[in-house]
C-alpha positions in Angstrom: -109.4 13.9 -100.0 -109.5 14.3 -96.3 -107.4 13.5 -93.3 -107.8 13.8 -89.5 -105.7 14.6 -86.5 -106.1 13.8 -82.9 -105.7 17.0 -80.8 -104.0 16.2 -77.5 -100.3 15.5 -77.9 -100.8 15.6 -81.7 -102.4 18.7 -83.3 -101.6 20.6 -80.1 -97.9 20.5 -81.1 -96.5 23.3 -83.3 -94.7 21.0 -85.7 -97.9 19.0 -86.4 -99.9 22.3 -86.8 -97.3 23.3 -89.5 -98.0 20.0 -91.3 -101.7 20.4 -91.1 -101.4 24.0 -92.4 -99.4 22.6 -95.4 -102.1 20.1 -96.1 -104.8 22.8 -96.0 -102.9 24.9 -98.4 -102.7 21.9 -100.8 -106.5 21.6 -100.7 -106.8 18.6 -98.3 -109.9 18.7 -96.1 -108.5 18.5 -92.5 -110.5 17.3 -89.6 -109.9 17.1 -85.8 -111.2 13.8 -84.4 -110.7 13.7 -80.6 -112.0 11.5 -77.8 -112.7 14.6 -75.7 -116.2 15.5 -74.7 -117.7 18.4 -76.6 -118.4 20.2 -73.3 -117.9 19.9 -69.6 -120.5 21.1 -67.1 -119.4 24.2 -65.2 -116.4 24.7 -67.5 -117.4 26.7 -70.6 -113.7 27.1 -71.6 -113.0 23.3 -71.6 -112.1 23.1 -75.3 -110.8 26.7 -75.7 -107.3 25.4 -76.5 -108.6 23.2 -79.2 -110.8 25.9 -80.8 -107.9 28.4 -80.7 -105.8 26.0 -82.7 -108.6 25.0 -85.1 -109.5 28.7 -85.7 -105.8 29.7 -86.3 -105.4 26.9 -88.8 -108.7 27.6 -90.5 -110.3 24.3 -89.7 -114.1 24.8 -89.6 -115.9 23.9 -86.4 -118.1 21.5 -88.3 -114.9 19.5 -89.1 -114.3 18.9 -85.4 -115.7 15.6 -84.1 -115.8 14.8 -80.4 -116.2 11.1 -79.8 -117.2 11.7 -76.2 -114.6 9.2 -74.9 -115.5 6.5 -77.3 -113.1 4.8 -79.7 -112.2 7.1 -82.6 -111.9 4.2 -85.1 -115.7 3.9 -85.2 -116.1 7.4 -86.6 -113.1 7.1 -88.8 -114.0 3.8 -90.3 -117.2 5.1 -91.9 -116.1 8.5 -93.1 -113.4 7.8 -95.7 -110.4 9.5 -94.3 -107.1 9.0 -96.1 -105.2 8.9 -92.8 -105.6 9.8 -89.1 -102.6 11.1 -87.2 -102.7 10.3 -83.5 -100.3 9.7 -80.6 -102.4 6.7 -79.4 -103.4 3.4 -81.0 -106.9 3.9 -82.2 
C-alpha cells in the first residue's frame, strides 16, 4: 500500500509531517510527488527544504517524484497510489 503527498503547503507543514510519520510507522510506502523541478540552474540548494523533510521522515529519495511543472495526476494515475494529499486540485 502506498500514498503520496505534495510538498509545498502540504508535507512542508508539521501536522502533515506527523501524519506521514504515522503512516510510515504503520508500514505504508510514502512518496512525495511535487510539481517542482528536480533542480534549478545556479541554485544547488533549490530543493534543500524538501530533502530536509524527506530525510527527517525517512522517505527514500527514490520515492520523490518531481513532475517538472507538469500535472501530477499523470504520474499518480499509473502508479497505484491509495491516495494523494495535496493543497491543490490535481
